[in-house]
Every structure is written in structure tokens, then in C-alpha cells.
N, C-alpha and C positions, 0 to 999 in steps of 0.2 A: 471655776476650778480648771485646770489644765488636765482634761481627761488622757492626754497622750502619756503623762507620766503614772497614770493609774492602771491603763490597760496592761503594760507589760508585766505587771505582778501577777497576772494570770498564768504566765509562761505559755505553755500551749493550750491556747484558748480552746481548740476542739477537745482536746483531751479533758479538759476542764468541764466542759459542757457535757460531755459524754458521761464522765465519771458522776458528775452531779446527778444527772437524769438517772443513771442506773440505780445509784445509792438511794435516791428518794423514792423512785419506782418500786423497789424491793420493800421498803419501809413502810410506804402506803399501802402496797398491795396486801402485805401481812396485816397491817392495823385493819384495814377494810375487811379483809376476809375473816378477821376476828369478830367483827360485827355481824358479818352475813352469816357464818356457820353456827354461832350460838343463837343467832335470832331463827335460824331454820330449825335448829334443835329445839328452840324454845316454842315452836309452832308458829312463827311469824314468817309470812312469805315476802319474798323480796322482788321487785319489779326490775330494778336496774343494779348492776355492779360495775361501777366506772372506774378505770384508771386513767386519770386526767380529767380535764374540764374542756368545755368548748365543742368544736365540730367533731362528729365521730369518725374515725378513720376506719375502724374494723368493729363488727359485732356479730354476734351469734345468740340466739336464744335456746336455752336448754329445756328439757322435757319438762321442767316445773314452772316454766314460763318466765325465767329470769333472763333478762338480756345482759350478756356480758359483753363490754364495749372497751376499746381504747379510744381516749379522746386526743386531740392535738396539743392541748397544753399540758405538759406533764408535770405540774406543780400540785398534785394532790389527788384526790379521788373522792368517791362517795358510794354509799349504798342507799338506794331509795327503796324503802320497805313499803309494802302494801298499805295505802291509806295514809301515806306520810311522806315527807319531803327528803328526811335523811335518817340515819340511825339513831339519831340523838334527841328524838321526840320526847318532849316533856308532857305531852297530851295525857288526858285522863282515860279511864278505861269504860267509859260508857259510851264512847264513839266507835263505830266500826264494828266488824266481826272480830272473832276470835283470832284469826290469822292476819290482822293487821295491827300494826304498831300502835294505833289509838285503841284499838279494842283488846289488845292482849292484857293479861294481868300485870301487876306492878312488877313482881319477880321478875317476868321474862323481860320487861322492857328494860329493867336496871341491869340484869345480866346481859342481855345484848350491847348496851351503851358501854359497860365496863369491859367488855371483851376486847375492844380495840386496843387501848393501852396494855391490857394484859399480854395480848398477844406480841406487842412490841418488846415487852420484858422477856417473854419467852424467846423470842428471836434473839435477844442480846445474849441471854443464857447459852443458848444453842451455839452462837458464835464463839463466845468466849470458852465454852467447853471444848469446842473443835480445835481452837487454837492451842489450848493446853495440851490436848491429846496430840497435835502434830508437832509442836515444838518441844514438848516434854519439860520435866523440871530438873534442876541439877541433882547430880547423884553423889553419894559418898563412896569411897573417896574422891577428893575433887581432882579429876584429871582433865588436862587440857585438850580441848577439841581442836581449836586454831588458835595461833598466836600471829597478830598482824604485823607488818613491817612497822619500824617506828624510826624516828631520826637516831642518827649514831649517837648522840649525846645521853640518850636514854640507857646505853650499855646493856641491851637485853640479851641474855644467854638462854632463856626459856624457849622451849620447843613443844610442838604438839605431841601430846601422848605422855608429857611429864605429868607425874602426879605429885601435886604441892602439898608437902607435909607440914611445913612451918614457914613463916614469913617474919624475919628478923628474931628469930629464935621463938616465935610465939607458935605453939602447936595449934594445928587446924583439926580439930576433933570430927567437926562435920560442916558440910557448906553453910549451915545456918550460922554458924559462928564468925564467917568470914566478915560481915559488916562491923561486928564488934572488934574484931581484931584489927581491921583497917583503921578504926577510929582510935586506937591505942598506938598506932605506929609513929615514930618519930618523923619530923618534916626533912626528909633527906631524900635526894634525887635518885640514888641508887641504894637498894637493900639486898640482903642476902636472903636467897629462898632455899630452903631444904627440899629436895625432891628425890623422888624415885625414878629413875630412867633406865628401862630395860633390865629392871630387877635389882639395879644397884642404888644405893642411896648416897647423894652427893649434894654439894652446895654451890649454887650458882649465882650470879648477880642479875639483878632485873630492877625495872623502875617501880616507884612508888605505884600502886595498883590502879589507882583511879588517876589516870594521866589526863592530858589535855586534849585527848583525841575525841572528836565529836561522834559519839555512840548513836547521837540521833539528832536531828535538826527541825525545829518547830516549823511547820508548815508556813505560817505567816509572820514568821519572827525577822528580826533585822538581819541575822546571819545568813538565812536562806536567800532574802532579797538581794544581800550582797554578793552572793555566790559560793557560800560555803557549802561543802557536800559532807555526808556521812563518811567517816573515817579520816578526814582531815585532821591534822594535828596541829594545834596552836602553838607557836613557838615564842611568840612575845606579843604584847599588847602596848602601844606607844613606845616601843623600844625596851620595854622592861621584860625580860626573859621570864617565861613560865613554864613549869613541868609538872605542877599538880592542879587538879580542877578547881580546888578551893581557892587558889591564887587567882584564877580567872575571874571566880565570883566575887571576890573581895575588890578587884580593880574595877569591874563594871559597876557594882555597887556604888563604889566611891566617884564614879565618872559624872554622876548628876546629870546624865544625858547628853553629855557632849560627844561629839563624833571621834570615834577610836580608830587608830591604825592597827590592823591585826595582820600579824604575820603568821603564814600557814605553810606547813609542810605537806605537800601532796604527792605520794609515791615518788619521793625524790626530787620534786621540783619545789623551790621556793617562791611563795606567791605572798602578795599583800592586798589585804582588802580595807575599805572604809566601811564603817557601820556606826548607826547611832542607836544606842539601847534604848529600850521603850520601858516605861513605867508600867508594870503590870502587877495584878495581884495574883500570886502563886498559891494555889490550895496545899494544904498540909494533909497527912494522913488522918490527923484527929479532927478535920473540919474546920479548921481556922486557916486564915489566909495571912500571908506576908506579902506585903506591898514593897517591891523593890525594882530597879533597873534590871532588865534581863536583854540579853542578845539572841536567846532562842537556841543555845547549844545545850545539850544534855549529856552529861557524863555517866561513866560507870566503870567497873574494872575493864581494862583494856583487853581481856582475853576471853574467850569462850570456852566453856568447860561442857564436858559429855553430860548429856542429858538421857532421861528414860521416861516413857508414858506413865503417868501415875495410875492408870487404870480409869475406866469409865466413871465410876461412882465418885472417886476423889476430884476428876476432872470437872464434873457437875458441881461439886462443892465449891471449887475454886471458881467456876463460872458464876455461881451465885454470890459468892464474896464480890467478885469484881463489879457485878450489877449493883449490889448493895452499896458498895464504895461509891460508884458514880451517882446514884440517887442521894446519898448522904451529903456528898460534897456540893451537888446540885442544889439541894434543899438548903443547905446552910449559906451558899452564895445567895441564893434568892431572898432569904430572910435578911441577910446582911446588907442587901441592896434595899429593901423595904424600909428598913431602920436607918439606913445611911451610912452604915459602916463600910460599904462596899460601894464603889464607883459604878454607875451605870455604863461607863465605857467598857464594861465586862461584856454587854449585851451584843450579839452577834447577828446579823441579818442572812438571809440567803445569800448575798454576794461573798461573805466570808465563808460561809458553808461550802459554796462552790468552789472557791479557791482551795479549801482544805480537801475537798473532795479530789481535785485534781492533783494535789501534791501527794496525798496518800497512794493515789493510782501510780505516780510515778515513782514511789519509793517501793512498791512491790505489791503481788497480790495479798500477802498475809497483812500488811499495814492497811490495805484497802477494805479487806473484809473485817479487820479489827475496828476501823473507823465505822462501818456499817453498824457494828455492834454498839458502839458509844452513842452514836446517832440515834439509833432506835431506842436505847434507853431514855434518851433525853426527849423524843418525840412522845414517849408513853408518858414521861412524867409531866410534860408541857400540858397534855391533853387532860390529865387528872386535876388539873388546877381548877378551884372552884369558882370558874369565871364562866358567866353564861356565853353560849355559842360553842364552848368547849365540852368535852364528855363529862368532865367534873362537875361543871355548872349543871348540866342536865340530871346528874346523880344528886346533886343538892335539890333541885326541883322534886324528884322522886322521893327523897328523905322527908321533904315537905308534906308531900302526899301521904306517905305512910303514917306520919305523925297526925295529920288533920283529917285523914280519911277523904281529902279532895284536892285536886290539882290545883296549882295556882291559876288565877283568871287570867284570859286571854290579854287583857290590858296590862296586868303586871308581867307577864310574860314578854310582851312587846317592849316594854320599858326596860326590863333587865337584860333582854338580848342586845337590845340598841345600846345599852351602857356598856355590856360586855364586848361588843363588836368595836366601840369607839376605844377601850381602853387596849385591846389587841392591836388596834391600829396605831395608837399612840406608842406603844412599846415597839412595834415595827419600824416606825418612823425614826424613833431614837437609835434603834440598832442600824439602820440602813444610813443614818447621819454618821454614826461612828465609823462604819466601814468605808464611807466615802470621803472622810477626814473633814467633815463639816461641822462636827460637834466641839472642836476644841480639844479632843481628847489627845494624849500624847501617842 
């Protein structure tokens, strides 16, 4: 493989590495602190709290005798509880004192193990709640906060501050109705908008609401690799003019993966890019997946509307709903991969996570913080899988101990942990092969 073609996809390598280390360090620190603090509250003493592995760069010991340290390899971390090697001990309660992981009661050990993933979920909720409170939600009536520049053929007369009353004669009672109204609009490039401007009601012309403007560009998609940026407007694909986002979807889907010539308008400049659509599995809101060719451009209504903070409690509710959506889609995807309905090409290694970290950091602080929320949810869910060496596997050991009144034998633990480690390494190998282009995935 020619790695000279692979490395440029990182963009700014320094930013990519820095963003990855920052994101992973925050998530690992929260995860391990969950183990530590719940263990401490449960009466289990900790000898070491380490952020990273390998040679120790910095350390200090607190009054409880816990050594807090930062190690040289920032790819994880651990808590070493008294009398044990890590926070996920499956050992029974007859060994060691009450303040050790081995000697603590079952409930204390189980709570300590479960706390890591739970704290990851809490971090996700905090992140999503903060983003909702910062960005707000659209208000009624629908008032335009910003209207971007568009190519002249869109004939856009809308302005910031306009209140949209109706589109093509369809009254907008509330912002929640906009999606339904858009689905009912005729396939016309220019539509009539009834608006209220400076207290006067009038009718102006404007484009179909979901234009071909790139409202977001997927970090590792074909469009980003080709050079497409957020707010670029696609004007034609293979010479065929497009003005509605669904037109782009149809052309890319029908391309069967052949290289496309994409004409773009960027702040008055005409550009052309070549890109090859990728066959990907796209999650739906109901947990199902659609497999089709994509170039990594996301569409939405081309204008921004005024927003307001929904309040603390509503923001928390929306944050929890976002976490639940991520968990539900992730579990559905895992199950479909297990039964063979979803390709293992969807597995990602730290290589792609690092690339995505850099891309999100380049996109802006809000995007990067949002990515940390998504990644924290994924890490929490991964650690709850019932695989030995993961937190979920040790919780299974604890469940066995609760039912049989005795822990698994040392021999059984060694076999199961070796099997779990082998499985994890196999999954990581497949994911790494995907990201390095060695697996034959599109």
C-alpha cells in the first residue's frame, strides 16, 4: 500500500493528533473517575489513578494514598484498586480486607465496575444538554436569523428578519410543521414565500427550501476528501444541473460508485471537483439502515431561523433523548453485524476516530464538543458489552457470583479473559484493515 496517498487525508496532522488526544483523554478521565469515585464511596481504596499508559510523566500522591499520574502513552487509562490490578476485578469477597477490590462486598464491586460506562453516559448528556442550551431550538413564529448568499439562478428575495408565514400557499402554523410542508411542495426551483417584513405582509420569491447547499460535510466522506466545504452550493453533477437536494441523492445513488464531476459555487467562484461515491450504511431514526452510495454532503433548509433556549429541564430531556438515539442506533447496528445484515466495513479503528477528531476540531468548537459527546456514548456502550476484559464482561462474572454464591474459578477466568481479549483484538484488526483500505471495503 502507498501510504503517501493515505497520509494527506489527515489534513493538518498536528491538529488531528492533538484533537484525538484531547477528546480521548477527556473521555478516559471521566470513565476512570467514575470507577474511582464510586469505588471510594463504596469503601474501596485506590492505589493509582493513571491517565495514559507507560512511563510516568507526572505524579502526585494525595492524603488518601492514591497516586494520581499522567503517563506517556495517551491511549487509555486505569484505576488500580487496593489488592487488585484494575477496576474491573471479578474476584470474590473472601480475599483481602474490606477496603480492597477483592475483599469488598459484591454490590460495591459491581457498582464500581458499572460506574465507568455510566459516567460516560452522564458526560454525553451534559454535552448534549449544554449544546441545546447554547444553540437553542427554533421559535414560533419562524423568523429568519440569517439568509446565506446563493447563486443568482435561485432568485432568492428572502432577507434576515423576515417572518415566513407560508410557502407556496401552505400556511406554517409552527416550526414543527415545516418538514411536512416541505414534503408537500411541488418540484419547482422558485417558489412564492408569504412573509411579514417590517410589520407588512408581502409575497417574495425564493428557492426550494432544501437546496443543494452543503449544510454539513461528513468528516471522512468523498466530498471532504475532494475539497468540498460547508456552505458550498452544488450546481451540477456530471453536467446535469441540480437545485434540490433530493436530485443530488438520486444522481449519487444511481452512480453505482463511478467517479462524478461535481460543479460547485463558492462565494461567487465556480469550481469543479472529482469524487467517487462510497457505499455506506446510513442509519434511520427507527433503527433500520439504508445501504446506498453517498458522497458525504448533508442537506437541510438553506436558511437559519431565530432560536431560544428551551430551559434547563427541557434541555436535559433533549440531551437524554440524543443519548438514547445514539445507543439505540449503535445497538441496532451491532446486532445487524452479528446476524450478517450489516457489513463489518462499518467498524472503525482509532485511525478513523483520530481523523474524525481532527475534522471536528477544524469545523469548530461546538462540532468538536458534540463529537466528544457522541464518542463518550460509544465508549460507554462498548464497555458494557458482555465480553471478558470489558466492564460488561466483569458484570457478568458478578452476576454469576450473585446466583451461585461463589466467583468463577481462576482457571475459568483465565480462559474467558483470554478469549475476550482475542475477540477484541480480532475486531480491532478488522476495523484497522477497513481504515487502511486493506479489507476490500468500498
